TIKE-774696 format. One record per residue (C-alpha): residue number from 1; residue in one letter; x, y, z. Coordinates in pm, 1 decimal. Layout:
N
PT   num   residuo          x          y          z
PT   NUM         A          X          Y          Z
...
END
This chain:
149
PT   num   residuo          x          y          z
PT     1         M    -1114.8      831.4     1199.1
PT     2         G     -859.1     1109.7     1219.7
PT     3         E     -587.3     1230.9      985.0
PT     4         R     -595.9     1221.1      605.0
PT     5         I     -277.9     1193.4      400.9
PT     6         A     -206.2     1132.5       33.8
PT     7         D       91.0     1093.8     -196.2
PT     8         S      157.7     1007.0     -561.9
PT     9         I      444.9      878.1     -769.3
PT    10         I      505.2      814.5    -1139.6
PT    11         V      615.2      455.8    -1207.7
PT    12         K      742.9      315.1    -1535.4
PT    13         G      503.8       24.9    -1584.4
PT    14         D      162.6      -78.2    -1711.4
PT    15         A     -133.0       34.9    -1494.8
PT    16         A     -308.3     -304.0    -1516.1
PT    17         E        7.7     -490.7    -1410.8
PT    18         L       63.6     -246.8    -1123.2
PT    19         F     -295.8     -300.2    -1013.8
PT    20         D     -245.1     -678.6    -1022.6
PT    21         L       74.1     -648.7     -817.1
PT    22         T     -102.9     -437.6     -555.8
PT    23         A     -409.1     -663.5     -548.3
PT    24         D     -177.7     -958.3     -474.4
PT    25         I     -130.3     -842.4     -116.3
PT    26         E       83.3    -1139.1      -16.1
PT    27         T      369.4     -987.7     -222.3
PT    28         F      386.9     -677.2        1.5
PT    29         P      668.0     -811.6      225.3
PT    30         R      889.6     -836.2      -87.1
PT    31         V      802.9     -481.0     -192.7
PT    32         L      783.1     -294.7      141.4
PT    33         D     1053.7     -346.0      404.4
PT    34         E      830.6     -255.4      698.4
PT    35         V      572.7     -526.1      618.2
PT    36         K      680.1     -857.1      774.0
PT    37         A      391.8    -1077.6      657.4
PT    38         V       51.8    -1068.8      490.4
PT    39         R     -175.1    -1371.9      476.8
PT    40         R     -517.1    -1401.3      315.5
PT    41         I     -776.1    -1524.8      564.0
PT    42         G    -1081.8    -1483.5      340.3
PT    43         E    -1181.4    -1379.9       -9.7
PT    44         R    -1142.0    -1010.2       76.6
PT    45         T     -977.5    -1023.5      418.4
PT    46         S     -616.8    -1053.0      528.8
PT    47         R     -395.1    -1049.2      837.1
PT    48         W      -97.9     -810.7      839.8
PT    49         I      218.0     -797.0     1053.8
PT    50         M      440.5     -489.7     1029.7
PT    51         H      756.7     -375.7     1206.3
PT    52         G      636.9     -120.8     1460.7
PT    53         P      798.6      140.7     1681.5
PT    54         G     1041.7       16.6     1944.6
PT    55         G     1087.0     -320.6     1773.1
PT    56         E      734.3     -436.3     1853.0
PT    57         D      518.2     -582.2     1576.8
PT    58         L      190.1     -419.9     1477.2
PT    59         V      -81.1     -671.9     1381.9
PT    60         W     -420.6     -613.0     1223.0
PT    61         E     -681.9     -754.9      990.1
PT    62         A     -796.0     -571.7      679.9
PT    63         E    -1081.4     -597.2      434.8
PT    64         I    -1077.8     -496.4       67.7
PT    65         T    -1388.8     -279.8       28.6
PT    66         R    -1362.0     -192.8     -340.6
PT    67         L    -1193.6     -344.5     -645.7
PT    68         E    -1227.8     -157.1     -973.3
PT    69         E     -982.6     -333.6    -1204.1
PT    70         P     -745.4     -190.3    -1317.8
PT    71         K     -810.2      154.4    -1168.3
PT    72         R     -873.2      143.7     -792.6
PT    73         M     -857.6      -66.3     -479.3
PT    74         A     -985.2       42.0     -135.9
PT    75         W     -955.9     -118.1      208.1
PT    76         R    -1016.1      -71.4      579.1
PT    77         T     -881.6     -233.5      891.0
PT    78         L    -1114.1     -454.6     1093.0
PT    79         G     -931.9     -445.3     1421.8
PT    80         G     -590.7     -480.5     1574.4
PT    81         D     -311.6     -232.4     1633.0
PT    82         I     -391.6        3.1     1342.3
PT    83         R     -705.0      194.3     1245.4
PT    84         L     -683.4      275.7      877.1
PT    85         S     -882.8      303.1      558.4
PT    86         G     -754.5      401.7      220.5
PT    87         Q     -740.6      358.8     -150.6
PT    88         V     -482.0      332.1     -423.6
PT    89         T     -553.6      447.9     -778.0
PT    90         F     -366.9      378.6    -1100.1
PT    91         N     -378.4      639.9    -1377.0
PT    92         A     -224.1      524.6    -1706.2
PT    93         L        6.0      785.2    -1862.3
PT    94         P      186.9      798.2    -2197.2
PT    95         D      512.4      606.0    -2251.0
PT    96         Q      418.1      302.6    -2037.4
PT    97         Q      400.9      507.3    -1720.1
PT    98         T      144.1      502.6    -1441.4
PT    99         E       63.3      756.8    -1172.9
PT   100         V        5.0      568.8     -846.4
PT   101         T     -184.9      767.7     -580.7
PT   102         V     -251.0      651.4     -224.7
PT   103         M     -497.0      826.0        8.6
PT   104         L     -523.4      719.4      373.6
PT   105         L     -748.9      800.4      668.0
PT   106         W     -592.7      683.0      989.9
PT   107         G     -612.6      682.3     1365.6
PT   108         P     -317.8      627.1     1598.4
PT   109         P     -222.6      266.0     1680.6
PT   110         A     -393.3      118.6     1984.9
PT   111         G     -244.4      257.0     2303.7
PT   112         Q      -68.4      551.5     2140.0
PT   113         S     -162.8      914.1     2157.3
PT   114         T     -203.7     1129.6     1847.9
PT   115         A      116.8     1309.8     1948.6
PT   116         A      311.0      981.1     1941.3
PT   117         A      180.3      878.5     1596.6
PT   118         T      203.2     1198.6     1397.7
PT   119         A       69.7     1260.2     1050.3
PT   120         N      419.6     1371.5      946.8
PT   121         E      568.5     1031.1     1030.3
PT   122         L      292.0      848.8      842.4
PT   123         Q      344.8     1082.1      544.9
PT   124         R      716.1      991.6      542.4
PT   125         K      630.8      620.5      559.8
PT   126         L      384.1      655.8      272.6
PT   127         N      641.8      838.4       61.0
PT   128         R      901.1      569.5      140.1
PT   129         A      650.5      294.7       52.8
PT   130         L      572.6      453.2     -284.4
PT   131         R      944.0      488.0     -362.2
PT   132         S      992.6      120.5     -267.6
PT   133         L      708.4       22.7     -500.9
PT   134         K      864.7      226.6     -782.6
PT   135         H     1206.0       69.1     -720.5
PT   136         Y     1059.1     -284.1     -711.6
PT   137         V      851.2     -239.4    -1028.0
PT   138         E     1115.7      -64.9    -1233.7
PT   139         R     1370.4     -336.5    -1155.8
PT   140         S     1128.0     -619.6    -1234.6
PT   141         H      962.0     -722.3    -1558.4
PT   142         L      675.0     -478.1    -1486.3
PT   143         G      892.7     -178.1    -1566.2
PT   144         Q     1021.0     -321.6    -1893.4
PT   145         P      857.1     -289.0    -2234.2
PT   146         Q      710.6     -611.8    -2366.4
PT   147         G      928.9     -792.0    -2622.5
PT   148         R      829.3     -802.0    -2986.5
PT   149         A      746.9    -1130.9    -3154.9
END
């Protein structure tokens, strides 16, 4: 497929709850600014719309290829403007923290050369997406300790 990139971040939050948030793909537009819309079209398939370069939208369909609750989720695109496969893993750490790691294999968007869609730009976008996830989780109930009864 092309380039491989990966990045990790430590998030204050429960691994199982982070997995559930990520598995609920229709929440991505609230978490990631570049994602305009995600809609489920089947049990394991979805349609994505993302802000693309030059103000044009990128559109594709994706399929979840692996769900290992609450540890790992993998996916691949089925067609459209992006060729991508990847996985996200959740490693529970002490003190209600979770290491979130994303690994991607990608090809340039349809009609673009490898030079136009560099691995460095995708790496920056991945890092920004992980920081957005961290910000979202740590400012929601997921980043807070559960109350005592």
